[in-house]
N, C-alpha and C positions, 0 to 999 in steps of 0.2 A: 741293570735297571733296578731301582729301589721301589719301595712301597710307600705311598703317601695317602693320608686321609684328611678329610675336612669335615667338621661337624657344623652344620648350618641350621639356622632357625628362620622360618618365614618372616619377612619384613625387616630382617637385619642384614645390612650390606656385607659386612666382614664375617668370615667364619668365626664361631666361638672358640674353636680349637683346630689346630693343624698339627700333623705329625709327618715326619719323613724318616725313613731308615733305609740306607743303602749306600752305594758307591757315589763318590763325589771326587772330581779332579782337583788335586792340590797343585797349584802353580809353583810353589816353593820347592816341592819335592819332585815335580814333573811326573806324577803317577797317581793312580786311584787310591783313595783312602776310604775308610768306612765312616759315615756320618749319621748320627741320630739327632733329630731336632724335634722338640715339642714346644708349641706356642699355645698356651691356654689363656685366652683373653678373659674368660669368665672368672678364673681364679688368679689372674695377674701373675702368671708363672711363665718363665722362659728357661729352656734347657737345651744346650747344644754340647754334644760330645763327639770328638773326632779322634780316630786312632788309626795307626798304620796297621793294616791287617797282616802284613808279613812279620813284623816284629812285636806287635801288641803294644807298642809305645803310644801313650796318650799324647796327642799333638795339641789338643785344645779341649778345655772343659769349662763351661760357663753355666751356672745355675743361679738365677737371680729373678727378682720381680720384673715382670715385663715392663712396668712403668720406668724402671731404671735402665732398660736396654735401649739406649738412644745413641744416635751418631753412628749407626751401622748401615751398610748397604745403601739404599736410596735415601736414607735419612741423613747421610753425611752432608755437611755444608760444603760450599765451594770456596772456602777461605784460602 
């Protein structure tokens, strides 16, 4: 089980910032990997880092403005 946080402000629907650090299942490898995610809406920042805890190999690293992080997850189109 990982640790996640959300920073909220009264009257604002979406959290200003969210973090998650912990295990996540990787379908491609068929095992648990370590995932760190930071979504900072206030500063328009997105960070995702995924690595294999057994080998230390970086499987995915993405650090970009949140406004550029489109077409992922539920934002994918049905084309």
